Backbone atoms as SQL, in Angstrom:
CREATE TABLE atoms (id INTEGER PRIMARY KEY, chain TEXT, resi INTEGER, resn TEXT, atom TEXT, x REAL, y REAL, z REAL);
INSERT INTO atoms VALUES
  (1, 'A', 1, 'UNK', 'N', 136.416, 85.051, 55.478),
  (2, 'A', 1, 'UNK', 'CA', 136.356, 85.787, 56.721),
  (3, 'A', 1, 'UNK', 'C', 136.689, 87.258, 56.490),
  (4, 'A', 2, 'UNK', 'N', 137.803, 87.521, 55.811),
  (5, 'A', 2, 'UNK', 'CA', 138.226, 88.892, 55.540),
  (6, 'A', 2, 'UNK', 'C', 138.272, 89.119, 54.039),
  (7, 'A', 3, 'UNK', 'N', 138.105, 90.374, 53.644),
  (8, 'A', 3, 'UNK', 'CA', 138.252, 90.720, 52.233),
  (9, 'A', 3, 'UNK', 'C', 139.703, 90.533, 51.816),
  (10, 'A', 4, 'UNK', 'N', 139.906, 90.272, 50.549),
  (11, 'A', 4, 'UNK', 'CA', 141.262, 90.088, 50.019),
  (12, 'A', 4, 'UNK', 'C', 142.065, 91.379, 50.108),
  (13, 'A', 5, 'UNK', 'N', 143.381, 91.235, 50.203),
  (14, 'A', 5, 'UNK', 'CA', 144.315, 92.353, 50.150),
  (15, 'A', 5, 'UNK', 'C', 144.073, 93.418, 51.216),
  (16, 'A', 6, 'UNK', 'N', 143.731, 92.988, 52.413),
  (17, 'A', 6, 'UNK', 'CA', 143.591, 93.926, 53.523),
  (18, 'A', 6, 'UNK', 'C', 144.600, 93.554, 54.600),
  (19, 'A', 7, 'UNK', 'N', 144.809, 94.461, 55.516),
  (20, 'A', 7, 'UNK', 'CA', 145.700, 94.169, 56.639),
  (21, 'A', 7, 'UNK', 'C', 145.169, 92.977, 57.427),
  (22, 'A', 8, 'UNK', 'N', 143.854, 92.844, 57.484),
  (23, 'A', 8, 'UNK', 'CA', 143.250, 91.767, 58.280),
  (24, 'A', 8, 'UNK', 'C', 143.500, 90.408, 57.654),
  (25, 'A', 9, 'UNK', 'N', 143.442, 90.323, 56.333),
  (26, 'A', 9, 'UNK', 'CA', 143.763, 89.073, 55.646),
  (27, 'A', 9, 'UNK', 'C', 145.228, 88.724, 55.847),
  (28, 'A', 10, 'UNK', 'N', 146.087, 89.727, 55.694),
  (29, 'A', 10, 'UNK', 'CA', 147.525, 89.499, 55.853),
  (30, 'A', 10, 'UNK', 'C', 147.859, 89.067, 57.277),
  (31, 'A', 11, 'UNK', 'N', 147.223, 89.686, 58.265),
  (32, 'A', 11, 'UNK', 'CA', 147.456, 89.306, 59.666),
  (33, 'A', 11, 'UNK', 'C', 146.951, 87.887, 59.905),
  (34, 'A', 12, 'UNK', 'N', 145.742, 87.588, 59.468),
  (35, 'A', 12, 'UNK', 'CA', 145.170, 86.260, 59.665),
  (36, 'A', 12, 'UNK', 'C', 146.084, 85.180, 59.091),
  (37, 'A', 13, 'UNK', 'N', 146.643, 85.453, 57.911),
  (38, 'A', 13, 'UNK', 'CA', 147.505, 84.481, 57.232),
  (39, 'A', 13, 'UNK', 'C', 148.964, 84.558, 57.664),
  (40, 'A', 14, 'UNK', 'N', 149.287, 85.465, 58.567),
  (41, 'A', 14, 'UNK', 'CA', 150.679, 85.696, 58.995),
  (42, 'A', 14, 'UNK', 'C', 151.572, 85.921, 57.774),
  (43, 'A', 15, 'UNK', 'N', 151.081, 86.741, 56.867),
  (44, 'A', 15, 'UNK', 'CA', 151.769, 87.016, 55.606),
  (45, 'A', 15, 'UNK', 'C', 152.610, 88.284, 55.753),
  (46, 'A', 16, 'UNK', 'N', 153.851, 88.117, 56.184),
  (47, 'A', 16, 'UNK', 'CA', 154.729, 89.257, 56.450),
  (48, 'A', 16, 'UNK', 'C', 154.961, 90.102, 55.206),
  (49, 'A', 17, 'UNK', 'N', 155.140, 89.473, 54.064),
  (50, 'A', 17, 'UNK', 'CA', 155.367, 90.223, 52.823),
  (51, 'A', 17, 'UNK', 'C', 154.174, 91.125, 52.500),
  (52, 'A', 18, 'UNK', 'N', 152.967, 90.601, 52.651),
  (53, 'A', 18, 'UNK', 'CA', 151.767, 91.394, 52.379),
  (54, 'A', 18, 'UNK', 'C', 151.626, 92.526, 53.390),
  (55, 'A', 19, 'UNK', 'N', 151.917, 92.240, 54.662),
  (56, 'A', 19, 'UNK', 'CA', 151.849, 93.278, 55.695),
  (57, 'A', 19, 'UNK', 'C', 152.848, 94.383, 55.380),
  (58, 'A', 20, 'UNK', 'N', 154.068, 94.017, 55.020),
  (59, 'A', 20, 'UNK', 'CA', 155.084, 95.015, 54.678),
  (60, 'A', 20, 'UNK', 'C', 154.662, 95.845, 53.472),
  (61, 'A', 21, 'UNK', 'N', 154.078, 95.204, 52.477),
  (62, 'A', 21, 'UNK', 'CA', 153.615, 95.931, 51.288),
  (63, 'A', 21, 'UNK', 'C', 152.513, 96.923, 51.648),
  (64, 'A', 22, 'UNK', 'N', 151.569, 96.492, 52.483),
  (65, 'A', 22, 'UNK', 'CA', 150.490, 97.385, 52.912),
  (66, 'A', 22, 'UNK', 'C', 151.038, 98.559, 53.721),
  (67, 'A', 23, 'UNK', 'N', 152.009, 98.294, 54.580),
  (68, 'A', 23, 'UNK', 'CA', 152.626, 99.356, 55.384),
  (69, 'A', 23, 'UNK', 'C', 153.401, 100.320, 54.488),
  (70, 'A', 24, 'UNK', 'N', 154.103, 99.798, 53.493),
  (71, 'A', 24, 'UNK', 'CA', 154.833, 100.672, 52.566),
  (72, 'A', 24, 'UNK', 'C', 153.889, 101.599, 51.816),
  (73, 'A', 25, 'UNK', 'N', 152.703, 101.096, 51.504),
  (74, 'A', 25, 'UNK', 'CA', 151.699, 101.903, 50.808),
  (75, 'A', 25, 'UNK', 'C', 151.061, 102.924, 51.746),
  (76, 'A', 26, 'UNK', 'N', 150.796, 102.517, 52.999),
  (77, 'A', 26, 'UNK', 'CA', 150.159, 103.398, 53.988),
  (78, 'A', 26, 'UNK', 'C', 150.596, 102.986, 55.391),
  (79, 'A', 27, 'UNK', 'N', 151.582, 103.679, 55.963),
  (80, 'A', 27, 'UNK', 'CA', 152.090, 103.309, 57.290),
  (81, 'A', 27, 'UNK', 'C', 151.034, 103.351, 58.402),
  (82, 'A', 28, 'UNK', 'N', 149.960, 104.111, 58.181),
  (83, 'A', 28, 'UNK', 'CA', 148.918, 104.211, 59.208),
  (84, 'A', 28, 'UNK', 'C', 148.018, 102.980, 59.264),
  (85, 'A', 29, 'UNK', 'N', 148.239, 102.030, 58.363),
  (86, 'A', 29, 'UNK', 'CA', 147.450, 100.800, 58.371),
  (87, 'A', 29, 'UNK', 'C', 147.629, 100.052, 59.697),
  (88, 'A', 30, 'UNK', 'N', 148.755, 100.268, 60.388),
  (89, 'A', 30, 'UNK', 'CA', 148.971, 99.602, 61.681),
  (90, 'A', 30, 'UNK', 'C', 148.022, 100.131, 62.750),
  (91, 'A', 31, 'UNK', 'N', 147.371, 101.268, 62.485),
  (92, 'A', 31, 'UNK', 'CA', 146.426, 101.860, 63.437),
  (93, 'A', 31, 'UNK', 'C', 144.973, 101.540, 63.099),
  (94, 'A', 32, 'UNK', 'N', 144.753, 100.748, 62.058),
  (95, 'A', 32, 'UNK', 'CA', 143.403, 100.385, 61.639),
  (96, 'A', 32, 'UNK', 'C', 142.681, 99.657, 62.771),
  (97, 'A', 33, 'UNK', 'N', 141.389, 99.914, 62.888),
  (98, 'A', 33, 'UNK', 'CA', 140.580, 99.241, 63.916),
  (99, 'A', 33, 'UNK', 'C', 139.393, 98.542, 63.278),
  (100, 'A', 34, 'UNK', 'N', 138.976, 97.454, 63.921),
  (101, 'A', 34, 'UNK', 'CA', 137.798, 96.704, 63.469),
  (102, 'A', 34, 'UNK', 'C', 136.636, 97.002, 64.413),
  (103, 'A', 35, 'UNK', 'N', 135.600, 96.208, 64.329),
  (104, 'A', 35, 'UNK', 'CA', 134.328, 96.478, 64.999),
  (105, 'A', 35, 'UNK', 'C', 134.419, 96.658, 66.511),
  (106, 'A', 36, 'UNK', 'N', 135.226, 95.871, 67.193),
  (107, 'A', 36, 'UNK', 'CA', 135.309, 96.001, 68.656),
  (108, 'A', 36, 'UNK', 'C', 136.547, 96.772, 69.089),
  (109, 'A', 37, 'UNK', 'N', 137.224, 97.406, 68.122),
  (110, 'A', 37, 'UNK', 'CA', 138.363, 98.248, 68.437),
  (111, 'A', 37, 'UNK', 'C', 139.713, 97.571, 68.383),
  (112, 'A', 38, 'UNK', 'N', 139.752, 96.346, 67.879),
  (113, 'A', 38, 'UNK', 'CA', 141.031, 95.655, 67.796),
  (114, 'A', 38, 'UNK', 'C', 141.888, 96.236, 66.681),
  (115, 'A', 39, 'UNK', 'N', 143.184, 96.242, 66.913),
  (116, 'A', 39, 'UNK', 'CA', 144.180, 96.689, 65.930),
  (117, 'A', 39, 'UNK', 'C', 144.947, 95.464, 65.440),
  (118, 'A', 40, 'UNK', 'N', 145.678, 95.600, 64.350),
  (119, 'A', 40, 'UNK', 'CA', 146.449, 94.460, 63.856),
  (120, 'A', 40, 'UNK', 'C', 147.365, 93.840, 64.915),
  (121, 'A', 41, 'UNK', 'N', 148.012, 94.662, 65.745),
  (122, 'A', 41, 'UNK', 'CA', 148.922, 94.112, 66.760),
  (123, 'A', 41, 'UNK', 'C', 148.169, 93.213, 67.742),
  (124, 'A', 42, 'UNK', 'N', 146.935, 93.582, 68.081),
  (125, 'A', 42, 'UNK', 'CA', 146.140, 92.752, 68.993),
  (126, 'A', 42, 'UNK', 'C', 145.897, 91.375, 68.384),
  (127, 'A', 43, 'UNK', 'N', 145.515, 91.372, 67.104),
  (128, 'A', 43, 'UNK', 'CA', 145.195, 90.107, 66.459),
  (129, 'A', 43, 'UNK', 'C', 146.432, 89.239, 66.279),
  (130, 'A', 44, 'UNK', 'N', 147.567, 89.851, 66.001),
  (131, 'A', 44, 'UNK', 'CA', 148.805, 89.067, 65.883),
  (132, 'A', 44, 'UNK', 'C', 149.096, 88.326, 67.181),
  (133, 'A', 45, 'UNK', 'N', 148.945, 89.013, 68.311),
  (134, 'A', 45, 'UNK', 'CA', 149.181, 88.348, 69.593),
  (135, 'A', 45, 'UNK', 'C', 148.096, 87.321, 69.905),
  (136, 'A', 46, 'UNK', 'N', 146.855, 87.613, 69.546),
  (137, 'A', 46, 'UNK', 'CA', 145.778, 86.655, 69.815),
  (138, 'A', 46, 'UNK', 'C', 145.935, 85.376, 68.994),
  (139, 'A', 47, 'UNK', 'N', 146.340, 85.489, 67.731),
  (140, 'A', 47, 'UNK', 'CA', 146.565, 84.276, 66.938),
  (141, 'A', 47, 'UNK', 'C', 147.720, 83.476, 67.520),
  (142, 'A', 48, 'UNK', 'N', 148.765, 84.162, 67.946),
  (143, 'A', 48, 'UNK', 'CA', 149.799, 83.567, 68.786),
  (144, 'A', 48, 'UNK', 'C', 150.710, 82.496, 68.215),
  (145, 'A', 49, 'UNK', 'N', 150.667, 82.242, 66.923),
  (146, 'A', 49, 'UNK', 'CA', 151.622, 81.276, 66.375),
  (147, 'A', 49, 'UNK', 'C', 152.999, 81.933, 66.332),
  (148, 'A', 50, 'UNK', 'N', 154.012, 81.139, 66.119),
  (149, 'A', 50, 'UNK', 'CA', 155.366, 81.705, 66.048),
  (150, 'A', 50, 'UNK', 'C', 155.466, 82.731, 64.918),
  (151, 'A', 51, 'UNK', 'N', 154.841, 82.434, 63.781),
  (152, 'A', 51, 'UNK', 'CA', 154.873, 83.376, 62.653),
  (153, 'A', 51, 'UNK', 'C', 154.185, 84.689, 63.011),
  (154, 'A', 52, 'UNK', 'N', 153.016, 84.595, 63.676),
  (155, 'A', 52, 'UNK', 'CA', 152.305, 85.807, 64.087),
  (156, 'A', 52, 'UNK', 'C', 153.130, 86.606, 65.089),
  (157, 'A', 53, 'UNK', 'N', 153.741, 85.925, 66.038),
  (158, 'A', 53, 'UNK', 'CA', 154.526, 86.621, 67.061),
  (159, 'A', 53, 'UNK', 'C', 155.789, 87.249, 66.474),
  (160, 'A', 54, 'UNK', 'N', 156.400, 86.609, 65.494),
  (161, 'A', 54, 'UNK', 'CA', 157.562, 87.201, 64.819),
  (162, 'A', 54, 'UNK', 'C', 157.176, 88.508, 64.127),
  (163, 'A', 55, 'UNK', 'N', 156.030, 88.504, 63.468),
  (164, 'A', 55, 'UNK', 'CA', 155.553, 89.722, 62.808),
  (165, 'A', 55, 'UNK', 'C', 155.242, 90.787, 63.850),
  (166, 'A', 56, 'UNK', 'N', 154.607, 90.393, 64.950),
  (167, 'A', 56, 'UNK', 'CA', 154.286, 91.347, 66.016),
  (168, 'A', 56, 'UNK', 'C', 155.553, 91.993, 66.561),
  (169, 'A', 57, 'UNK', 'N', 156.583, 91.189, 66.812),
  (170, 'A', 57, 'UNK', 'CA', 157.850, 91.740, 67.314),
  (171, 'A', 57, 'UNK', 'C', 158.446, 92.733, 66.320),
  (172, 'A', 58, 'UNK', 'N', 158.414, 92.385, 65.053),
  (173, 'A', 58, 'UNK', 'CA', 158.935, 93.282, 64.022),
  (174, 'A', 58, 'UNK', 'C', 158.165, 94.605, 64.002),
  (175, 'A', 59, 'UNK', 'N', 156.846, 94.526, 64.076),
  (176, 'A', 59, 'UNK', 'CA', 156.039, 95.749, 64.060),
  (177, 'A', 59, 'UNK', 'C', 156.286, 96.607, 65.295),
  (178, 'A', 60, 'UNK', 'N', 156.497, 95.979, 66.436),
  (179, 'A', 60, 'UNK', 'CA', 156.781, 96.739, 67.656),
  (180, 'A', 60, 'UNK', 'C', 158.113, 97.477, 67.566),
  (181, 'A', 61, 'UNK', 'N', 159.079, 96.886, 66.897),
  (182, 'A', 61, 'UNK', 'CA', 160.363, 97.568, 66.694),
  (183, 'A', 61, 'UNK', 'C', 160.179, 98.752, 65.745),
  (184, 'A', 62, 'UNK', 'N', 159.417, 98.537, 64.691),
  (185, 'A', 62, 'UNK', 'CA', 159.221, 99.580, 63.675),
  (186, 'A', 62, 'UNK', 'C', 158.258, 100.673, 64.108),
  (187, 'A', 63, 'UNK', 'N', 157.249, 100.304, 64.908),
  (188, 'A', 63, 'UNK', 'CA', 156.206, 101.239, 65.335),
  (189, 'A', 63, 'UNK', 'C', 155.992, 101.097, 66.847),
  (190, 'A', 64, 'UNK', 'N', 156.917, 101.574, 67.666),
  (191, 'A', 64, 'UNK', 'CA', 156.836, 101.331, 69.110),
  (192, 'A', 64, 'UNK', 'C', 155.554, 101.846, 69.771),
  (193, 'A', 65, 'UNK', 'N', 154.926, 102.859, 69.212),
  (194, 'A', 65, 'UNK', 'CA', 153.709, 103.392, 69.825),
  (195, 'A', 65, 'UNK', 'C', 152.530, 102.423, 69.769),
  (196, 'A', 66, 'UNK', 'N', 152.587, 101.431, 68.879),
  (197, 'A', 66, 'UNK', 'CA', 151.473, 100.483, 68.834),
  (198, 'A', 66, 'UNK', 'C', 151.418, 99.626, 70.092),
  (199, 'A', 67, 'UNK', 'N', 152.493, 99.623, 70.870),
  (200, 'A', 67, 'UNK', 'CA', 152.499, 98.859, 72.124),
  (201, 'A', 67, 'UNK', 'C', 151.488, 99.413, 73.118),
  (202, 'A', 68, 'UNK', 'N', 151.074, 100.658, 72.933),
  (203, 'A', 68, 'UNK', 'CA', 150.134, 101.277, 73.874),
  (204, 'A', 68, 'UNK', 'C', 148.699, 101.273, 73.358),
  (205, 'A', 69, 'UNK', 'N', 148.462, 100.660, 72.201),
  (206, 'A', 69, 'UNK', 'CA', 147.103, 100.624, 71.667),
  (207, 'A', 69, 'UNK', 'C', 146.225, 99.740, 72.545),
  (208, 'A', 70, 'UNK', 'N', 145.045, 100.250, 72.852),
  (209, 'A', 70, 'UNK', 'CA', 144.085, 99.483, 73.639),
  (210, 'A', 70, 'UNK', 'C', 142.847, 99.229, 72.782),
  (211, 'A', 71, 'UNK', 'N', 142.092, 98.214, 73.184),
  (212, 'A', 71, 'UNK', 'CA', 140.820, 97.971, 72.514),
  (213, 'A', 71, 'UNK', 'C', 139.900, 99.125, 72.854),
  (214, 'A', 72, 'UNK', 'N', 139.352, 99.754, 71.855),
  (215, 'A', 72, 'UNK', 'CA', 138.264, 100.699, 72.047),
  (216, 'A', 72, 'UNK', 'C', 137.536, 100.832, 70.734),
  (217, 'A', 73, 'UNK', 'N', 136.324, 101.264, 70.812),
  (218, 'A', 73, 'UNK', 'CA', 135.520, 101.352, 69.598),
  (219, 'A', 73, 'UNK', 'C', 136.114, 102.394, 68.666),
  (220, 'A', 74, 'UNK', 'N', 136.077, 102.109, 67.380),
  (221, 'A', 74, 'UNK', 'CA', 136.631, 103.056, 66.393),
  (222, 'A', 74, 'UNK', 'C', 135.885, 104.380, 66.374);
């Protein structure tokens, strides 16, 4: 579904360690958008498992401005 070693793969797999590593390399990765304008925070909430929601809560604490991200085309 997603290419290896991307924020999208890490989000899909609820891989907190990979997400943290990607953020450490480039903090703006949390602002990445896909085809319909979704951001990583949107997908974390849409997947909705406890692991995804834990990561979403952590990202909201670390990057509070992502709470205002809306779907829009990139």
